[in-house]
C-alpha positions in Angstrom: 26.6 -6.5 4.7 28.7 -3.3 5.5 27.0 -0.5 7.4 26.9 3.1 6.2 29.2 5.4 8.3 29.1 9.2 8.6 31.6 9.7 5.7 29.4 7.6 3.3 26.2 9.4 4.3 27.9 12.8 3.6 29.0 11.7 0.3 25.6 10.4 -0.6 23.9 13.7 0.6 26.4 15.7 -1.5 25.6 13.6 -4.6 21.8 14.1 -4.1 22.2 17.9 -3.6 24.2 18.0 -6.9 21.7 16.0 -8.8 18.5 17.7 -7.5 19.5 21.0 -6.0 18.8 22.5 -2.6 15.3 23.7 -3.4 14.0 20.5 -4.8 15.5 18.4 -1.9 13.9 20.6 0.7 10.5 20.4 -1.0 10.9 16.7 -1.2 11.7 16.6 2.5 8.7 18.7 3.3 6.4 16.5 1.3 7.8 13.5 2.9 7.3 14.9 6.4 3.7 15.8 5.6 3.1 12.3 4.2 4.4 10.8 7.5 2.1 13.1 9.6 -0.9 12.3 7.5 -0.1 8.5 7.9 0.2 8.8 11.6 -3.0 10.7 11.7 -4.8 8.0 9.7 -3.5 5.4 12.1 -4.8 7.3 15.1 -8.2 7.8 13.4 -8.5 4.2 12.5 -7.8 3.1 16.2 -10.1 5.6 17.6 -12.9 4.3 15.2 -12.1 0.7 16.2 -12.4 1.7 19.9 -15.7 3.4 19.4 -17.1 0.3 17.6 -16.0 -1.9 20.4 -17.6 0.3 23.1 -20.9 0.5 21.0 -21.0 -3.4 20.7 -20.4 -3.8 24.5 -23.0 -1.2 25.6 -26.4 -2.7 26.2 -29.2 -1.1 24.2 
């Protein structure tokens, strides 16, 4: 399977900009960034909750 080089990536970027426009592409990028940030936050919250549950189970009453 051939890999994508810099020239191919630039061509793809130009086509995407022509299809969607600069404003829409930047908005999509921002939404994607916030989605990734929320996903990471959810992963961190889940691991904190799991750690707290383990500590509660191991603590004598």
